[in-house]
N, C-alpha and C positions, 0 to 999 in steps of 0.2 A: 239206683242203677249206676254201675261203675262208668260206663261210657269210655271216654278217652282221656289220656293224660300226656302232658308235655312236661319234661323235666329240664329245667334251665340250669346250666352250670357256668357261671361267670369265671373266666380264667385269665390270669396274667402271669406269664412265665411259669407255667405249670406242666411242662413237658414230662417231668420226672414222675409227678403224682397222677397225671391223668390216666395212663393206661390201666392201673389197678382200680382207680375210681370208676372208670367207664365199664370195666369188666364186672365190677360188683353191681352197678346199676343195671347192666344188661342181664345179669343172672337173676336179679330180683324181678325184672319185668317179664322175663321168660317164664317164671313160675307164678306170675300174678294173674288176676282175672280181668284186667283192663282189656276192653275190646280193641283199642288202638293205643299205641304208645310211641313216643318219639323222645329222643335225647337231643338237646341243642346246647352246644358249647359256644359261648360268646367270647371270642378272643379280643382282649382289650389292648391291642397294640403290642403284643408280646415280642420280646427280642430274641426268644428262643424258638424251638420247634413245637410250640403249643398247638397251633393249628394243624400241623402235619400229624401230630400224635392223635388228635381227635379224628382227623380224616382216616387215619389208618385203622381206627376202631369202627369205622363205618357209620359215624353219627353226623348229624347236620351241624355245620359250622357257620356262624355269623361272625363277621369281622367289623370291629369298630374302626372308624377313621382316625386311628391313633389311640393313645392312652388317655381315657377320659374318666376312669373311676368305676368302682363297683356299681354304684347307683345307675350310671349310664348303661352299663352292661346288662344289668337286670332288666331295666326298662326296655332296652333293645330286644332282649329275648322275649319278654312278656308280650310286647306288641306284635311279635312274629309267631307266637305260639299257635299251633293248629289243634291241640286237644281241647276238650270241653273244660278241663281243669288243668292248672299249671302250678307246678312246684318249683321254687328255686332253692338250690342247695349249694353249699360251699364245695369247692373242688377237692378239699381234703376229707370230705365225708366225716367231719367231726360228729355230726349226727348221722348214724347209720341209715341208709336209704330205707330200710325196713320200717323205720318209724313213720314213714308216710301212711302206713296203715292206721296209726292212731289218729292222725290229723283227718284222714278221709272218714273214718268211722264216726268221729265226733261231728264233723261237718254234716255228714249225711243224716245222722240220727237227730241232730238239733236244727237242721235246716239253715245252717249258716253258709255264707258264701266266701268266708275267709277263715283260715285256721293257722295259727303260728306255733312253732315249737318253742318251748321255754325250758331254760335251765334252772330257773329260780323257784318254780312251784314245787319241785321235789328234788332237792339237791342230792339225795341218795342215788339218783340215776346218773350222776356225774362219775365217770370212771377215773379219768385223769384230769385234775384241776389245772387251771391257769396258775401262773406264778401269783403269789399272794397280792402283790401290788396291783396287777392288772384286774384281779378279781374284785378287790376292794374299790378300785376306780370304777368298775362296772356298776357296783352297787350305788356309788355316789352319783354316777351319771343317771341311773334309773330314777333315783329320788328327785333329782333336779328336773328330769324330763317330765315326771308326773306333775310336779308343781307348776311347770311352765306351760304344759300343753293340756292338762286335764285328762290325759289318757290313763287308763287304769292298769296297764300291763306291767308285770313284774320284770319282764325281760323282752325288750324290743330288738335286741341285737343278735339273737340267735339266727344264724343264716339258714333257716329251714322253714319256709313259709308256703302255704297252699292257698290258691285263689281260684274261684270259678273264673274261667277266662273272660267271659263277658264282663264281669265286674272288674277284673284286672285291667281291661282296656280302658274302662272309665277312670280307674284309679291312677294307673301309671301314665296315661296321657296327660295328666295334670301335674305329675311329679316334676320338680324343678332342681332338686339337689342331686348332684352326680357322685358325691363322696359317700362316706360311710354313715352319714346321718340320714340317708334316704329311707332307712327302715322306719324311723319315727314319722317321717313325712308321709309315707304311703299309708301307714296306720291311721294317721290323723285325717288324711283325705278320705279313707274308707269310712271313718266315723262321720265325717262331714257329709258324705253322700248317703248315709243311712244304712251302710252295710255292717251287719253284725260280725264281729271277729271273736273267735274263740282262742284262748291261750291254753295250750296243751303241754303237759310235762313230757319231755322226751329224754332218751339216753343221749349222752354227749361226752366226748373225750377231747381234751386239748391236744392239738397236733403241732409239733414243732414246725417252724418255718412260716409263722404268720406274716402277712403282707402289710399289717397295720402298724405303722411306725408310731413312736410315742408322740411325734409332732402331729400326725394325722389324728391320733386319738384325742389329743388336747384340743385341736381345732373342732372336733366333733361335738364338744360340749356347747358350742355356740349354735349348733344346728337346731335344737328344739326351740330356741328363741326366734330363729328365722322362720321356722314352721308356724309358730304362734302368730308372728307378725304378718306373714303371708296369708294366714287364715283370716285374721282380723281385717286385712285390707282387700279381701275378696279375690285373691289371686287363684283360688281353687274352684271358682265358680265355673 
């Protein structure tokens, strides 16, 4: 049964991209069979008119107390979601919103409470690739992540993840990382709590204007080690 869905979009200085993104999500929801739906934009201390653009589209807006990072924004949205299921999606819609159907179908069919989009399981679904350096660094990151955490996923960093909201509250209330390494952390916590997570191949296109600097990307390589340490020392209990 489809019940209800919340779509979380973390946003930092996204006033230019938000109108078209929100229009696409609203069009999808209008033609879907969800009984109830809501879109929540989490403004991460933007210096432009991100919040105003979201309000003009008629969606719910949450404001962070300053700029705290994508992980903080997603947690903020997840803990405020009203739907029975919650998806978080990047503001650039690099994964088209219609791919939610794949995640939902697999989760419903297999009885899982978490389903994540993946670029690595079927790379033929990638329309526009990242620059070669970034793509190769992503593969190195994934290899190290699997060795350090024991997680089996081929792509933890695709910003398109679906959770049953009751499970999400248990998972995200334990999340400690505010930066881009939070994806690994929430998947590790889900496994720790006994929630099965499905990895589902999705369409994806690189969109110019990434907010992930090379410095942040490099720092993210340390996060799986922190996750493993926090798991071993009982911080996710």
